[in-house]
C-alpha positions as CSV (number, residue, x, y, z in Angstrom):
1,X,34.6,199.4,-18.4
2,X,33.9,202.1,-21.0
3,X,36.2,204.7,-22.7
4,X,35.0,207.6,-20.6
5,X,36.8,209.5,-17.9
6,X,35.1,207.6,-15.0
7,X,36.2,204.2,-16.3
8,X,39.9,204.9,-16.2
9,X,39.4,207.1,-13.1
10,X,38.3,204.0,-11.2
11,X,41.3,202.0,-12.6
12,X,43.8,204.8,-11.6
13,X,42.2,205.0,-8.2
14,X,42.7,201.2,-7.6
15,X,46.3,201.3,-8.9
16,X,47.2,204.1,-6.5
17,X,45.8,202.2,-3.5
18,X,46.8,198.6,-4.3
19,X,50.3,198.8,-2.9
20,X,52.5,196.0,-4.3
21,X,49.6,193.9,-5.5
22,X,50.3,192.5,-9.0
23,X,47.5,193.7,-11.2
24,X,46.0,192.9,-14.6
25,X,43.9,195.6,-16.3
26,X,41.8,194.1,-19.1
27,X,40.9,196.7,-21.7
28,X,39.2,195.3,-24.8
29,X,38.6,197.4,-28.0
30,X,36.2,200.3,-27.3
31,X,37.7,201.0,-23.8
32,X,41.1,202.4,-24.8
33,X,43.0,204.4,-27.4
34,X,46.8,204.7,-27.8
35,X,47.1,208.0,-25.8
36,X,45.2,206.4,-22.9
37,X,47.7,203.6,-22.5
38,X,50.9,205.6,-22.5
39,X,51.2,206.2,-18.7
40,X,50.9,202.5,-18.0
41,X,53.8,201.3,-20.2
42,X,56.4,201.5,-17.5
43,X,54.2,201.2,-14.3
44,X,55.6,198.4,-12.1
45,X,53.6,195.3,-11.1
46,X,50.8,195.9,-13.5
47,X,50.0,195.0,-17.1
48,X,47.3,196.4,-19.4
49,X,45.9,193.6,-21.5
50,X,44.5,195.6,-24.4
51,X,42.8,192.9,-26.7
52,X,39.4,191.9,-27.8
53,X,40.3,188.3,-27.1
54,X,38.4,187.3,-23.9
55,X,40.2,184.0,-23.9
56,X,43.4,186.0,-23.1
57,X,42.2,186.3,-19.6
58,X,43.3,182.7,-19.1
59,X,46.8,183.8,-19.9
60,X,46.4,186.7,-17.4
61,X,45.6,184.4,-14.6
62,X,48.5,182.1,-15.6
63,X,50.9,185.1,-15.4
64,X,49.5,186.0,-11.9
65,X,49.9,182.3,-10.9
66,X,53.5,182.3,-12.1
67,X,54.2,185.4,-9.9
68,X,52.9,183.5,-6.9
69,X,54.7,180.2,-7.8
70,X,58.1,182.0,-8.1
71,X,57.4,183.6,-4.6
72,X,56.5,180.2,-3.1
73,X,59.4,178.3,-4.5
74,X,62.3,177.0,-2.4
75,X,65.6,176.2,-4.1
76,X,68.2,173.9,-2.6
77,X,71.6,175.4,-3.2
78,X,74.1,172.6,-2.4
79,X,77.6,174.0,-1.9
80,X,80.1,174.9,0.8
81,X,79.7,173.8,4.5
82,X,77.1,176.1,5.9
83,X,73.3,175.9,6.1
84,X,71.2,179.1,5.8
85,X,68.3,180.7,4.1
86,X,67.7,183.9,2.2
87,X,64.9,185.5,0.3
88,X,65.5,186.9,-3.2
89,X,63.5,190.2,-3.8
90,X,61.5,191.2,-5.8
91,X,60.7,187.6,-6.7
92,X,60.3,186.3,-3.2
93,X,62.0,183.0,-4.0
94,X,63.8,181.4,-1.1
95,X,67.3,179.9,-1.3
96,X,68.0,177.1,1.2
97,X,71.8,176.6,1.4
98,X,72.9,173.0,2.1
99,X,76.4,171.7,2.7
100,X,77.8,169.9,-0.2
101,X,78.8,166.8,1.9
102,X,75.1,166.2,2.6
103,X,74.4,165.4,-1.1
104,X,77.4,163.0,-1.1
105,X,75.9,161.3,1.9
106,X,72.5,161.1,0.3
107,X,74.1,159.5,-2.8
108,X,75.9,156.9,-0.7
109,X,72.5,155.9,0.9
110,X,71.1,155.1,-2.6
111,X,73.3,152.0,-3.1
112,X,71.3,148.9,-4.0
113,X,67.9,150.6,-4.2
114,X,65.2,149.3,-6.4
115,X,64.3,152.9,-7.4
116,X,67.7,153.5,-8.9
117,X,67.7,150.3,-10.8
118,X,64.3,151.0,-12.3
119,X,65.3,154.5,-13.4
120,X,68.6,153.0,-14.9
121,X,66.4,150.7,-17.0
122,X,64.3,153.5,-18.3
123,X,67.5,155.5,-19.3
124,X,68.8,152.5,-21.3
125,X,65.6,151.7,-23.0
126,X,64.7,155.3,-24.0
127,X,68.1,156.2,-25.3
128,X,68.7,156.2,-29.1
129,X,72.2,154.9,-28.5
130,X,74.9,154.4,-25.9
131,X,78.5,155.5,-26.7
132,X,80.8,155.7,-23.7
133,X,78.8,154.6,-20.5
134,X,78.8,151.2,-19.0
135,X,75.9,149.6,-17.2
136,X,77.3,150.5,-13.8
137,X,77.7,154.1,-15.0
138,X,74.1,154.3,-15.9
139,X,73.0,152.9,-12.5
140,X,75.2,155.4,-10.8
141,X,73.6,158.2,-12.8
142,X,70.2,157.0,-11.7
143,X,71.3,157.1,-8.1
144,X,72.2,160.8,-8.5
145,X,68.5,161.4,-9.3
146,X,67.2,159.5,-6.2
147,X,69.8,161.4,-4.1
148,X,68.7,164.8,-5.4
149,X,65.0,164.0,-4.8
150,X,65.8,163.0,-1.2
151,X,67.7,166.1,-0.5
152,X,64.9,168.3,-2.0
153,X,62.2,166.4,0.0
154,X,64.2,166.6,3.3
155,X,64.7,170.3,2.9
156,X,61.2,171.2,1.6
157,X,62.6,172.5,-1.7
158,X,61.2,172.4,-5.2
159,X,64.3,172.7,-7.2
160,X,68.1,172.2,-6.8
161,X,71.4,173.6,-8.0
162,X,74.7,172.2,-6.8
163,X,78.4,172.7,-7.0
164,X,78.5,169.4,-9.0
165,X,81.9,169.9,-10.5
166,X,83.5,170.1,-7.0
167,X,82.2,166.6,-6.2
168,X,83.1,165.2,-9.7
169,X,86.7,166.6,-9.5
170,X,87.1,164.7,-6.2
171,X,85.5,161.5,-7.7
172,X,83.2,161.7,-4.7
173,X,80.0,161.3,-6.7
174,X,79.3,160.9,-10.5
175,X,78.0,164.0,-12.5
176,X,74.3,164.5,-12.0
177,X,73.6,165.2,-15.7
178,X,70.9,162.6,-16.1
179,X,69.3,163.6,-12.8
180,X,69.1,167.2,-14.0
181,X,67.6,166.1,-17.3
182,X,64.9,164.1,-15.5
183,X,64.1,167.0,-13.0
184,X,63.7,169.4,-15.9
185,X,61.3,167.0,-17.7
186,X,59.2,166.8,-14.5
187,X,58.6,170.5,-14.4
188,X,61.0,171.5,-11.6
189,X,64.8,171.9,-12.3
190,X,68.2,170.8,-11.5
191,X,70.8,173.4,-12.5
192,X,74.6,173.0,-12.8
193,X,77.4,174.6,-10.8
194,X,75.3,176.2,-8.1
195,X,74.1,178.9,-10.5
196,X,71.2,180.6,-8.8
197,X,70.2,183.0,-11.6
198,X,70.2,180.1,-14.1
199,X,68.0,178.1,-11.7
200,X,65.5,181.0,-11.6
201,X,65.6,181.2,-15.4
202,X,64.8,177.5,-15.8
203,X,61.9,177.8,-13.3
204,X,60.5,180.7,-15.1
205,X,60.5,178.7,-18.4
206,X,58.6,175.8,-16.6
207,X,56.2,178.0,-14.7
208,X,55.4,180.6,-17.3
209,X,55.9,178.9,-20.6
210,X,55.0,175.3,-19.7
211,X,58.2,173.8,-21.1
212,X,61.7,173.1,-19.7
213,X,64.8,175.0,-21.0
214,X,68.4,174.1,-21.8
215,X,71.0,175.7,-19.6
216,X,74.3,176.1,-21.6
217,X,77.7,177.7,-21.9
218,X,77.7,180.5,-24.4
219,X,80.1,180.9,-27.3
220,X,80.0,183.3,-30.3
221,X,80.8,181.9,-33.7
222,X,82.9,184.8,-35.0
223,X,83.1,183.2,-38.5
224,X,79.4,183.0,-39.3
225,X,78.3,185.7,-36.7
226,X,76.0,183.2,-35.0
227,X,75.7,181.8,-31.5
228,X,76.7,178.5,-30.1
229,X,75.8,176.8,-26.8
230,X,76.6,173.5,-25.2
231,X,76.3,171.6,-21.9
232,X,76.3,168.1,-20.6
233,X,72.6,168.1,-19.4
234,X,69.5,169.1,-21.3
235,X,65.8,168.2,-21.1
236,X,64.1,166.0,-23.7
237,X,60.6,167.6,-23.2
238,X,61.6,170.7,-25.2
239,X,58.2,170.8,-26.9
240,X,56.3,170.9,-23.6
241,X,55.7,168.6,-20.6
242,X,52.9,166.7,-22.3
243,X,54.7,166.4,-25.7
244,X,56.9,163.6,-27.1
245,X,60.5,163.4,-26.0
246,X,63.4,164.5,-28.2
247,X,65.8,161.7,-29.0
248,X,69.0,161.5,-26.9
249,X,72.2,159.4,-26.8
250,X,73.9,158.4,-23.6
251,X,77.4,159.8,-23.4
252,X,80.0,160.4,-20.7
253,X,80.4,163.8,-19.0
254,X,82.7,165.8,-21.3
255,X,85.1,167.4,-18.8
256,X,85.7,164.4,-16.7
257,X,84.9,161.6,-19.2
258,X,83.1,159.7,-16.4
259,X,79.5,159.1,-15.6
260,X,76.6,159.6,-18.0
261,X,75.4,162.7,-19.8
262,X,72.5,163.0,-22.3
263,X,73.3,164.2,-25.8
264,X,69.9,165.7,-26.8
265,X,69.2,166.1,-30.4
266,X,67.5,169.5,-30.9
267,X,65.2,170.4,-33.8
268,X,67.0,172.2,-36.6
269,X,64.9,175.2,-38.0
270,X,63.1,175.6,-34.7
271,X,62.3,179.1,-33.5
272,X,63.6,179.7,-30.0
273,X,63.9,182.1,-27.1
274,X,67.0,182.5,-25.0
275,X,66.9,184.3,-21.7
276,X,68.7,184.6,-18.3
277,X,68.1,186.5,-15.1
278,X,71.0,189.0,-14.7
279,X,70.0,189.3,-11.1
280,X,66.6,188.6,-9.4
281,X,65.3,192.0,-10.5
282,X,66.2,191.9,-14.2
283,X,65.8,189.5,-17.1
284,X,67.5,189.6,-20.5
285,X,66.2,187.8,-23.5
286,X,66.2,187.4,-27.3
287,X,64.7,185.1,-30.0
288,X,66.3,183.2,-32.8
289,X,66.4,180.1,-34.9
290,X,68.2,176.8,-34.3
291,X,70.5,176.1,-37.3
292,X,72.2,172.8,-36.5
293,X,73.3,170.4,-33.7
294,X,77.1,170.3,-33.2
295,X,78.4,166.8,-32.9
296,X,80.9,165.9,-30.2
297,X,83.3,163.4,-31.7
298,X,83.8,160.3,-29.4
299,X,87.4,159.8,-30.3
300,X,88.9,163.1,-29.2
301,X,86.1,165.1,-27.6
302,X,86.1,167.9,-30.1
303,X,82.9,169.8,-29.8
304,X,82.8,170.4,-26.1
305,X,79.9,169.5,-23.9
306,X,77.5,166.7,-25.2
307,X,74.4,168.7,-26.2
308,X,75.5,171.5,-28.4
309,X,73.8,173.8,-31.0
310,X,74.3,176.7,-33.3
311,X,71.6,179.4,-33.7
312,X,71.0,182.6,-35.6
313,X,69.9,185.4,-33.1
314,X,67.3,187.9,-34.1
315,X,68.2,191.6,-34.0
316,X,71.8,191.2,-32.8
317,X,74.4,192.7,-35.1
318,X,77.4,191.0,-33.6
319,X,77.3,187.7,-31.7
320,X,80.1,188.9,-29.5
321,X,77.7,191.4,-27.9
322,X,75.5,188.5,-26.4
323,X,75.7,188.7,-22.7
324,X,75.6,186.2,-19.9
325,X,76.8,182.7,-18.9
326,X,74.6,179.7,-18.4
327,X,71.8,181.3,-20.6
328,X,68.8,179.1,-21.1
329,X,67.3,178.1,-24.4
330,X,63.7,177.1,-25.0
331,X,61.5,176.2,-28.0
332,X,59.2,179.0,-29.3
333,X,59.4,182.8,-29.5
334,X,58.0,184.2,-26.3
335,X,59.2,187.9,-26.1
336,X,55.7,189.4,-25.7
337,X,54.9,187.1,-22.8
338,X,58.2,187.6,-21.1
339,X,57.8,191.4,-21.3
340,X,54.3,191.3,-20.0
341,X,55.3,189.0,-17.1
342,X,58.3,191.2,-16.2
343,X,56.1,194.3,-16.0
344,X,53.6,192.4,-13.9
345,X,56.3,191.1,-11.6
346,X,58.1,194.4,-11.1
347,X,61.2,193.2,-13.0
348,X,63.3,195.0,-15.6
349,X,63.8,193.4,-19.0
350,X,66.5,194.1,-21.6
351,X,67.6,192.5,-24.8
352,X,70.5,190.0,-24.5
353,X,72.9,192.4,-26.2
354,X,72.1,195.1,-23.7
355,X,69.7,197.2,-25.9
356,X,66.3,198.1,-24.5
357,X,63.6,195.5,-24.9
């Protein structure tokens, strides 16, 4: 394509006739000037890749592939008593609702399985240390992974989110914290408390950015004007699926003090991105730097959930303005990629404090 009227005329013609087809327009140096690009800044389901880097076309194809993967994904939502399906637009992701008791039955069926025993051995051997859990606790945690996998396979789903606290409160099943750690490390996800938008956020991190993310409860630090987050499950593959694991300690689940939860030790000084789907049509995001891990004391539980961190957030004047619950944290600063993906997918994106992105 050249920087002459006919080149962009053909592009415009295609964009007018394409319907909802996600479209990348590649425009290297010599084919565009700043005024030419202005009409395309807010056009939905398209992105102009204005760069001389031909290798970027690999990224363009990866973004298109992510759009398709999100549309093809089925999420098992385990809660309540009814079974049904719904499609989330504009993503196209399918939710398959499954009764909560079905997971409990799947867990019961994992007793005395070799698969669970083998997984429990891996948890013990890879852990940096063990504080509260017993050997039986670790075996039961491994059984929750086997049960989650069986439910996903039986329903044709690629990810799972469950009303886990409901079953834990009844002492019907142990908390699935270790299962969710393992699912995240494998490139799919297990998400806490039947939180669908958090599940979408975790999947986007895996699909688009090739690394799992850490779903957490948010808390502003009003003394230092920083941000804190904590939860009782986290991935260890924070650097990417092919990278080395972060160290972790086996702990109990904080709220119930039963079962097994990983305390993953995050890298202090690491640049990070935090994001969350507000709803299936809008993402919010920010970047920042991890300052420190927050230790949960074994004797009195001070510190909340087991994996906990404090971070400085870029371009946010007051940490109390940070929106969302169950935001997800991932290594690396990825705002340009997220903004490009959102435009290509027909999504809105805003900063995590509500300002325009």
